[in-house]
C-alpha positions, 0 to 999 in steps of 0.5 A, spaced: 577 509 470 578 503 474 575 507 480 569 508 476 568 501 474 569 499 481 564 504 484 559 501 479 561 494 481 561 496 489 554 499 488 551 493 484 554 488 489 550 492 495 544 492 492 544 485 490 546 483 497 540 488 499 535 484 495 537 477 497 537 480 505 530 482 504 528 476 500 530 472 506 527 476 511 520 476 507 520 468 507 522 468 514 516 472 516 511 469 511 513 462 514 512 464 521 505 467 519 503 460 517 506 456 522 503 456 529 503 458 535 498 463 533 496 470 537 490 474 535 491 480 539 497 483 536 494 482 529 488 485 532 492 491 535 496 492 528 489 492 524 486 497 528 493 501 527 494 500 520 486 499 518 482 503 523 486 509 524 487 510 516 479 510 515 479 518 515 484 519 510 481 514 506 474 517 506 477 524 504 481 522 499 476 517 496 471 522 496 475 527 492 477 522 487 470 520 485 468 527 485 474 529 480 473 523 476 466 525 475 467 532 473 473 530 468 469 524 466 463 528 464 466 534 460 470 528 456 464 524 455 459 530 453 463 531 447 461 524 444 454 525 447 455 519 452 454 522 459 450 516 461 457 512 461 459 517 467 457 511 472 461 506 468 467 510 467 468 512 475 466 505 477 471 502 473 477 507 474 476 506 481 475 499 482 481 497 477 486 502 478 485 508 482 482 505 489 488 499 490 493 504 488 491 511 492 489 507 498 496 503 498 499 510 497 495 513 503 497 507 507 504 508 506 504 515 508 500 514 514 502 507 517 508 505 513 513 511 515 511 509 522 512 502 522 519 503 519 520 509 524 518 504 530 522 498 528 528 502 526 528 506 533 527 499 536 534 496 532 537 503 534 536 502 541 538 495 541 531 493 543 531 487 538 537 485 540 534 484 547 529 480 544 533 475 541 537 475 548 531 473 551 530 467 545 524 471 543 524 471 535 523 478 533 520 476 526 514 472 530 513 477 535 514 484 531 513 483 524 508 477 523 502 481 526 504 487 521 504 482 515 497 480 517 494 486 519 497 489 512 494 483 508 487 484 512 486 491 512 488 494 505 483 490 501 478 493 506 480 500 506 480 499 498 473 497 498 471 503 503 475 508 498 471 505 492 464 506 495 466 513 497 469 514 491 463 512 487 458 516 492 463 522 490 462 521 483 454 521 484 454 527 488 458 531 482 455 527 476 448 527 478 446 532 483 451 537 480 451 536 473 444 533 472 446 526 469 440 521 470 441 517 477 438 511 474 443 512 468 449 512 473 448 506 477 445 502 471 451 504 467 455 501 473 451 495 473 452 493 466 459 495 466 462 492 472 463 484 473 467 480 477 474 480 473 474 488 475 473 486 482 478 480 482 483 485 479 482 490 485 482 485 490 488 482 488 492 488 487 490 491 494 492 484 497 499 484 494 500 492 495 498 490 503 504 485 503 509 489 499 508 495 504 509 492 510 515 488 507 518 494 505 517 498 511 519 492 516 525 490 513 528 497 512 527 498 519 530 491 521 536 492 517 537 499 519 544 499 520 546 496 513 543 502 510 548 506 506 543 512 507 541 510 514 546 509 520 545 510 527 541 515 531 535 519 529 538 522 523 539 514 521 532 513 522 529 519 519 533 517 512 531 510 512 524 512 513 524 517 508 527 511 503 522 506 505 516 511 503 519 512 497 521 505 495 514 502 497 510 508 493 515 506 487 514 499 488 506 500 488 506 503 482 511 498 478 507 492 481 500 496 479 503 495 472 505 488 472 499 486 475 494 489 470 499 486 464 498 479 467 490 480 469 487 484 463 
């Protein structure tokens, strides 16, 4: 019985310590992000990696998301004789919820895992220790460009996701199912306002920060991970843990931000 409570306490202390460690890591990175010196090229290179190289998966996912929304929405709205609201339903669903969330999940899978593996391998091979020995701050040199890129890239990717999704909904709803094209866009115009766009923008900014924070912190604190450790197996386990944690965190914060902003 005592060993059971001891195990619970041990796990509780471990996760509390991990939360504190990651919180201090976030504060350190944000502080270095807003204080000079500022270096543009590393941030641009990370924007290319996180943003530009994610365009294909965002276009593909956004298009089919809009198409399935239009298909399901049409057959649901037709039961109530409200096919003219299809454009509003597709646009609101994408802009407020599905656009930021699905774009963030795609970035987690494509870029977040790569960031964790990169930082984790640098920690395993003692490259981060070498930077510290040369008086180079790893947070400013490695993490800050990634934080800037995540905050800049995800809103832009979300906007692309929304636009492609709306066009995919137009393709299915108007060109395949026969909904009037003017009605499709008029319903969208009359239903979507700035508050909806603001909600999607705020969510994408928060998701970009969360994704990069979790991905970099998991790799940076590789040796403190119970499921991680040394070697290739440790990096692979930590990368999997980072992807799972980032995905769950995106969904949790999606609910919290919706509850706050609605």
